[in-house]
Backbone as CSV, one residue per row, in Angstrom:
resi,resn,N_x,N_y,N_z,CA_x,CA_y,CA_z,C_x,C_y,C_z
1,MET,242.070,-14.304,94.476,242.093,-13.353,93.394,243.017,-12.203,93.772
2,GLU,243.834,-11.785,92.849,244.753,-10.675,93.087,244.255,-9.442,92.331
3,PHE,244.151,-8.331,93.037,243.701,-7.091,92.421,244.888,-6.300,91.892
4,ILE,244.664,-5.560,90.824,245.695,-4.728,90.213,245.500,-3.293,90.696
5,ASP,246.558,-2.644,91.130,246.515,-1.260,91.593,246.636,-0.330,90.391
6,HIS,245.640,0.533,90.184,245.645,1.450,89.044,245.954,2.894,89.447
7,GLU,246.496,3.100,90.634,246.836,4.449,91.061,248.008,4.972,90.251
8,LEU,247.821,6.140,89.613,248.894,6.733,88.817,249.897,7.463,89.701
9,VAL,249.391,8.109,90.759,250.254,8.832,91.692,249.912,8.339,93.094
10,PRO,250.729,7.462,93.656,250.428,6.917,94.987,250.387,8.000,96.064
11,ASP,249.497,7.839,97.012,249.359,8.726,98.184,249.045,10.174,97.824
12,TYR,248.362,10.401,96.698,247.958,11.760,96.318,246.651,12.097,97.016
13,GLU,246.557,13.264,97.610,245.364,13.705,98.325,244.495,14.552,97.388
14,PHE,243.321,14.033,97.040,242.402,14.761,96.166,241.571,15.711,97.011
15,ALA,241.810,17.004,96.888,241.125,17.997,97.706,239.808,18.450,97.080
16,GLU,239.701,18.444,95.789,238.517,18.985,95.122,237.649,17.922,94.461
17,ILE,237.937,16.646,94.716,237.102,15.564,94.223,236.526,14.864,95.449
18,LEU,235.209,14.949,95.596,234.548,14.364,96.753,234.028,12.980,96.383
19,TYR,234.282,11.996,97.232,233.915,10.600,97.009,233.057,10.157,98.177
20,GLU,231.854,9.675,97.873,230.934,9.278,98.941,230.269,7.954,98.580
21,GLU,230.256,7.020,99.512,229.564,5.745,99.325,228.215,5.819,100.033
22,ARG,227.152,5.450,99.313,225.809,5.480,99.891,225.199,4.092,99.853
23,THR,224.422,3.793,100.868,223.776,2.493,100.989,222.716,2.328,99.904
24,VAL,222.604,1.117,99.369,221.562,0.784,98.397,220.469,0.016,99.132
25,PHE,219.211,0.385,98.881,218.074,-0.233,99.537,217.273,-1.066,98.535
26,ASP,216.667,-2.161,99.014,215.816,-2.978,98.148,214.399,-2.391,98.125
27,ASN,213.469,-3.055,97.419,212.111,-2.541,97.279,211.371,-2.444,98.608
28,ALA,211.763,-3.246,99.574,211.123,-3.219,100.892,211.730,-2.144,101.797
29,GLY,212.782,-1.493,101.347,213.413,-0.437,102.132,214.539,-0.905,103.026
30,ALA,214.929,-2.159,102.910,216.023,-2.697,103.722,217.357,-2.504,102.990
31,ALA,218.403,-2.232,103.750,219.736,-2.066,103.163,220.216,-3.399,102.598
32,VAL,220.848,-3.349,101.426,221.386,-4.544,100.779,222.831,-4.711,101.225
33,ASP,223.134,-5.848,101.876,224.490,-6.104,102.364,225.482,-6.217,101.214
34,GLY,226.611,-5.549,101.343,227.686,-5.659,100.367,227.477,-4.854,99.093
35,LEU,226.412,-4.049,99.026,226.139,-3.259,97.821,226.005,-1.794,98.208
36,HIS,226.662,-0.925,97.456,226.576,0.508,97.706,226.705,1.262,96.390
37,ALA,226.207,2.484,96.388,226.350,3.383,95.245,227.465,4.368,95.572
38,VAL,228.208,4.780,94.565,229.298,5.738,94.747,228.923,7.039,94.054
39,TRP,228.993,8.136,94.782,228.741,9.466,94.245,230.073,10.207,94.194
40,ILE,230.420,10.712,93.024,231.658,11.484,92.844,231.254,12.902,92.459
41,THR,231.725,13.871,93.232,231.391,15.271,92.997,232.664,16.049,92.716
42,LEU,232.648,16.842,91.640,233.767,17.726,91.327,233.510,19.057,92.020
43,ASN,234.341,19.406,92.986,234.177,20.612,93.780,235.087,21.694,93.209
44,ASN,234.607,22.386,92.167,235.410,23.383,91.471,234.554,24.638,91.238
45,PRO,234.386,25.487,92.244,233.508,26.655,92.096,234.011,27.681,91.077
46,VAL,235.299,27.711,90.822,235.847,28.673,89.862,235.291,28.407,88.459
47,GLN,235.098,27.142,88.121,234.560,26.772,86.809,233.141,26.224,86.944
48,LEU,232.385,26.767,87.898,230.997,26.402,88.130,230.811,24.913,88.339
49,TYR,231.704,24.309,89.109,231.647,22.911,89.509,231.689,21.931,88.333
50,SER,232.399,22.308,87.285,232.507,21.417,86.130,233.899,20.851,86.016
């Protein structure tokens, strides 16, 4: 399978957008292999983080 690159500006460093991958756990509390949740935070205190 070939993936398509959707980057509009290659090699751009996002300073105010925080990207974090977190582990997903099953009902027994064990980490699920190959599955994660992504949290995206806008770090913009001038506009109250909006």
